[in-house]
C-alpha positions as CSV (number, residue, x, y, z in Angstrom):
1,X,-8.0,-10.3,20.2
2,X,-6.1,-8.5,17.4
3,X,-5.9,-10.1,14.0
4,X,-3.0,-9.3,11.7
5,X,-2.8,-10.3,8.0
6,X,0.8,-10.2,6.8
7,X,3.6,-12.1,5.1
8,X,5.9,-14.3,7.0
9,X,9.0,-12.1,6.8
10,X,7.5,-8.6,6.7
11,X,9.7,-6.4,8.9
12,X,7.1,-3.7,9.3
13,X,4.7,-6.2,10.9
14,X,7.4,-7.4,13.3
15,X,8.1,-3.9,14.5
16,X,4.4,-3.3,15.3
17,X,4.1,-6.7,17.0
18,X,7.0,-5.7,19.3
19,X,4.8,-2.9,20.7
20,X,1.8,-5.2,21.1
21,X,4.1,-7.6,23.1
22,X,5.2,-4.7,25.3
23,X,1.6,-3.7,25.9
24,X,0.7,-7.4,26.6
25,X,-2.0,-7.5,24.0
26,X,-3.1,-10.7,22.5
27,X,-2.8,-11.1,18.7
28,X,-3.0,-13.6,15.9
29,X,-0.7,-13.2,12.9
30,X,-2.0,-14.8,9.7
31,X,0.5,-15.4,6.9
32,X,-0.4,-15.1,3.3
33,X,0.3,-18.8,2.8
34,X,-2.3,-20.0,5.2
35,X,-5.5,-21.8,4.0
36,X,-8.5,-21.8,6.4
37,X,-11.4,-24.2,7.0
38,X,-14.7,-22.8,8.1
39,X,-16.7,-24.4,10.9
40,X,-19.7,-23.4,12.9
41,X,-20.0,-24.1,16.7
42,X,-22.8,-22.7,18.9
43,X,-23.8,-20.3,16.1
44,X,-20.2,-18.9,15.9
45,X,-17.8,-19.1,13.0
46,X,-14.4,-20.6,13.6
47,X,-11.5,-20.5,11.3
48,X,-8.7,-23.2,11.3
49,X,-5.4,-23.4,9.4
50,X,-2.2,-25.3,10.0
51,X,-1.0,-22.4,12.3
52,X,-4.1,-20.8,13.8
53,X,-7.6,-21.5,15.2
54,X,-9.9,-18.7,16.3
55,X,-13.5,-17.6,16.8
56,X,-14.4,-14.7,14.5
57,X,-16.5,-13.3,17.4
58,X,-13.4,-13.0,19.5
59,X,-11.6,-10.6,17.1
60,X,-11.8,-7.0,18.3
61,X,-9.5,-5.3,15.7
62,X,-8.0,-6.1,12.4
63,X,-4.8,-4.9,10.6
64,X,-4.8,-5.8,6.9
65,X,-1.1,-5.4,6.2
66,X,-0.6,-8.0,3.3
67,X,-2.1,-11.2,2.2
68,X,-5.6,-11.9,3.5
69,X,-8.0,-14.8,4.2
70,X,-7.8,-17.7,1.9
71,X,-10.2,-20.7,2.2
72,X,-10.2,-24.3,1.2
73,X,-13.4,-25.6,-0.4
74,X,-15.1,-28.9,-0.4
75,X,-15.6,-30.7,-3.7
76,X,-18.8,-32.6,-4.6
77,X,-19.1,-35.5,-7.2
78,X,-22.3,-34.2,-8.8
79,X,-21.8,-31.1,-10.9
80,X,-25.1,-29.5,-10.2
81,X,-24.6,-29.8,-6.4
82,X,-21.0,-28.8,-6.7
83,X,-22.0,-25.5,-8.5
84,X,-24.6,-24.7,-5.8
85,X,-22.1,-25.5,-2.9
86,X,-19.4,-23.5,-4.6
87,X,-21.7,-20.4,-4.6
88,X,-22.7,-21.1,-1.0
89,X,-19.1,-21.4,0.2
90,X,-18.2,-18.2,-1.6
91,X,-21.1,-16.4,0.2
92,X,-19.9,-17.7,3.6
93,X,-16.3,-16.6,2.9
94,X,-17.5,-13.1,1.8
95,X,-19.6,-12.9,4.9
96,X,-16.7,-13.6,7.2
97,X,-14.4,-11.2,5.4
98,X,-17.0,-8.4,5.6
99,X,-17.8,-9.2,9.2
100,X,-14.1,-8.8,10.1
101,X,-14.1,-5.4,8.3
102,X,-16.9,-4.2,10.6
103,X,-14.4,-4.5,13.5
104,X,-12.0,-1.7,14.3
105,X,-9.6,-2.0,11.4
106,X,-6.7,-0.7,9.5
107,X,-7.5,-1.1,5.8
108,X,-9.6,-3.9,4.3
109,X,-9.1,-7.0,2.3
110,X,-12.0,-6.2,0.0
111,X,-10.3,-3.1,-1.5
112,X,-6.6,-4.0,-1.2
113,X,-5.9,-3.6,-4.9
114,X,-4.9,-0.1,-5.9
115,X,-5.6,1.4,-9.3
116,X,-3.3,4.3,-9.9
117,X,-5.4,5.8,-12.7
118,X,-8.6,5.8,-10.7
119,X,-6.7,7.3,-7.7
120,X,-5.3,10.1,-9.8
121,X,-8.7,10.9,-11.3
122,X,-10.2,11.0,-7.8
123,X,-7.3,13.2,-6.5
124,X,-8.0,15.7,-9.3
125,X,-11.7,15.7,-8.5
126,X,-10.9,16.6,-4.9
127,X,-8.6,19.5,-6.0
128,X,-5.1,18.1,-5.5
129,X,-2.6,19.1,-8.2
130,X,-1.6,16.1,-10.3
131,X,1.1,16.2,-13.0
132,X,-0.3,15.6,-16.5
133,X,-0.2,11.9,-17.4
134,X,-1.3,9.6,-20.2
135,X,-1.2,6.0,-21.3
136,X,0.5,5.1,-24.6
137,X,1.8,2.2,-26.6
138,X,4.5,4.3,-28.4
139,X,6.6,7.4,-27.8
140,X,5.2,9.5,-30.6
141,X,3.7,12.1,-28.2
142,X,6.4,11.9,-25.6
143,X,8.5,15.0,-25.0
144,X,12.0,13.8,-24.5
145,X,13.8,14.8,-21.3
146,X,10.5,16.3,-20.0
147,X,8.5,13.0,-19.5
148,X,9.0,10.2,-17.0
149,X,7.7,6.7,-17.0
150,X,7.0,4.4,-14.0
151,X,4.9,1.4,-13.1
152,X,1.1,1.8,-13.4
153,X,0.7,-0.7,-10.5
154,X,2.4,-0.9,-7.1
155,X,6.2,-1.1,-7.0
156,X,7.3,-4.0,-9.2
157,X,10.0,-6.3,-7.8
158,X,11.5,-8.6,-10.4
159,X,12.7,-11.8,-8.8
160,X,15.9,-13.4,-10.1
161,X,17.2,-16.9,-10.0
162,X,20.4,-15.5,-8.6
163,X,20.8,-14.9,-4.9
164,X,20.5,-11.3,-3.7
165,X,19.9,-10.0,-7.3
166,X,16.2,-8.9,-7.2
167,X,15.4,-5.8,-9.3
168,X,12.9,-2.9,-8.8
169,X,11.2,-0.9,-11.6
170,X,12.2,2.7,-10.8
171,X,11.0,6.0,-12.3
172,X,13.0,6.9,-15.4
173,X,13.2,10.0,-17.7
174,X,12.5,9.3,-21.4
175,X,15.6,10.3,-23.3
176,X,15.0,8.7,-26.7
177,X,12.2,7.6,-28.9
178,X,11.3,3.9,-29.3
179,X,10.9,2.5,-32.9
180,X,8.5,-0.3,-31.9
181,X,5.1,-0.3,-30.1
182,X,4.9,-1.7,-26.6
183,X,2.5,-2.7,-23.9
184,X,0.3,0.2,-22.7
185,X,2.6,2.3,-20.5
186,X,2.2,5.1,-18.0
187,X,3.8,8.4,-18.8
188,X,3.8,11.6,-16.7
189,X,5.2,15.1,-17.0
190,X,8.5,15.5,-15.2
191,X,8.3,18.0,-12.3
192,X,11.3,20.0,-11.3
193,X,11.5,19.2,-7.6
194,X,12.6,21.3,-4.7
195,X,12.3,18.1,-2.6
196,X,10.1,15.0,-2.2
197,X,7.6,14.3,0.6
198,X,6.6,10.9,2.0
199,X,3.5,11.2,4.2
200,X,1.9,8.5,6.3
201,X,-1.9,8.7,7.0
202,X,-3.7,6.9,9.8
203,X,-7.3,7.5,10.6
204,X,-7.2,11.3,9.9
205,X,-3.7,12.0,11.2
206,X,-0.8,12.8,8.8
207,X,2.9,12.5,9.5
208,X,5.3,13.8,6.8
209,X,9.0,13.7,5.9
210,X,10.8,15.9,3.5
211,X,13.4,14.0,1.4
212,X,16.2,16.2,0.2
213,X,16.9,14.2,-2.9
214,X,17.9,16.9,-5.4
215,X,21.5,17.4,-4.1
216,X,22.5,13.9,-5.4
217,X,22.3,13.0,-9.1
218,X,21.6,9.3,-8.1
219,X,18.4,10.2,-6.3
220,X,17.1,13.2,-8.3
221,X,14.6,11.2,-10.4
222,X,13.7,8.5,-7.8
223,X,14.8,8.8,-4.2
224,X,14.5,5.1,-3.9
225,X,17.8,4.7,-5.8
226,X,19.4,5.2,-2.4
227,X,23.0,6.4,-2.1
228,X,24.1,4.3,0.9
229,X,27.5,6.1,1.0
230,X,26.0,9.5,1.2
231,X,22.3,9.2,2.1
232,X,19.7,11.9,1.4
233,X,18.8,14.2,4.3
234,X,15.4,13.5,5.7
235,X,13.6,16.0,8.0
236,X,10.2,16.4,9.6
237,X,7.8,18.3,7.5
238,X,4.3,19.7,8.0
239,X,2.1,19.9,4.9
240,X,-0.1,23.0,4.5
241,X,-3.5,22.6,6.0
242,X,-5.2,22.8,2.6
243,X,-3.2,19.9,1.3
244,X,-3.7,17.8,4.5
245,X,-7.5,18.4,4.3
246,X,-7.6,17.3,0.7
247,X,-5.6,14.2,1.5
248,X,-8.1,13.3,4.2
249,X,-10.9,13.8,1.7
250,X,-9.1,11.6,-0.8
251,X,-8.5,8.8,1.7
252,X,-12.2,8.9,2.8
253,X,-13.3,8.8,-0.9
254,X,-11.0,5.8,-1.5
255,X,-12.2,4.1,1.7
256,X,-8.6,3.9,3.0
257,X,-8.0,4.7,6.6
258,X,-4.2,4.1,6.3
259,X,-1.6,4.6,3.7
260,X,1.7,6.1,2.4
261,X,1.4,9.1,0.2
262,X,4.0,10.5,-2.2
263,X,4.1,14.2,-3.0
264,X,6.5,16.6,-4.8
265,X,7.2,20.1,-3.7
266,X,8.2,21.7,-7.0
267,X,10.5,24.7,-7.6
268,X,7.5,26.7,-8.6
269,X,6.1,26.3,-5.1
270,X,3.3,23.8,-5.9
271,X,2.5,20.5,-4.2
272,X,2.0,17.7,-6.7
273,X,0.2,14.6,-5.6
274,X,1.8,11.4,-7.1
275,X,0.2,8.4,-5.5
276,X,-1.1,6.6,-2.4
277,X,-0.4,3.0,-1.4
278,X,-2.5,1.6,1.5
279,X,0.2,-0.9,2.3
280,X,3.1,1.4,1.6
281,X,6.3,1.4,3.7
282,X,6.5,3.8,6.6
283,X,9.3,2.6,8.8
284,X,11.8,4.8,7.0
285,X,10.1,8.1,7.8
286,X,9.3,6.8,11.3
287,X,12.9,6.2,12.0
288,X,14.3,9.3,10.3
289,X,11.8,11.7,12.0
290,X,11.4,9.8,15.3
291,X,7.6,9.5,14.7
292,X,7.3,6.0,16.2
293,X,4.6,5.1,13.7
294,X,4.8,1.5,14.5
295,X,3.7,2.4,18.1
296,X,0.9,4.6,16.6
297,X,-0.5,1.5,14.8
298,X,-0.2,-0.7,17.9
299,X,-2.0,2.0,19.9
300,X,-4.8,2.2,17.4
301,X,-5.2,-1.6,17.3
């Protein structure tokens, strides 16, 4: 049985599941809103939510896409007993999560949070070229027009009360100094691009797509500012073996066996590593380059 952790409306998950259905493979999809109760029957752990009921022993592979296991806990009237039972329940929950991670898996719940700063430091240790970066609370040391800023965390989507009016925090070039101090912010040297590369990594294999973003002013700084009337050209691309090998070393060091990686091919001929997201989107390059990555994931599971 295949166990999939995702959100209810995640399109990527739906596309992978279509292949599982074609292959007639049994699967359980767990939404991030589900809360599970733990029970033990005949020495086996069973998990039950409002949607699902399964034996942990029956799970053969796990895809951690989004969300993860959440548990309900029993409350006890006596504080001293409640404290002991809280610790006991936590240990049981941790055991179940770790047990699922010993199965054949794509990513893990226990290391699902990415830290861009730690990843960049590790990438430099391994030998990948990383644009100079720093954290600051003012723009005193920022070189105007030669420095970009972007989110220090995963892509931030700002939800609005208005329908169809959500916003995304994109990469921006710093063009003026700020008078006031602000929250610690990520700054990085702007790289003059030849093109951008989005790569997808799965268990040692890498698929890449070159995004020709520099021919359009709208997408020059951040290709995610899509021009729907005149889309960027996207073509299959093969990274040099040296870069592929270093990416594999990085993913092993981070304990990720799957993820989307962003790289810049600069006009000076260098490859600059930007970031890796273990739950990053990959359907775009799959469709543009006919990679069928959703089938690759289904095959692996």
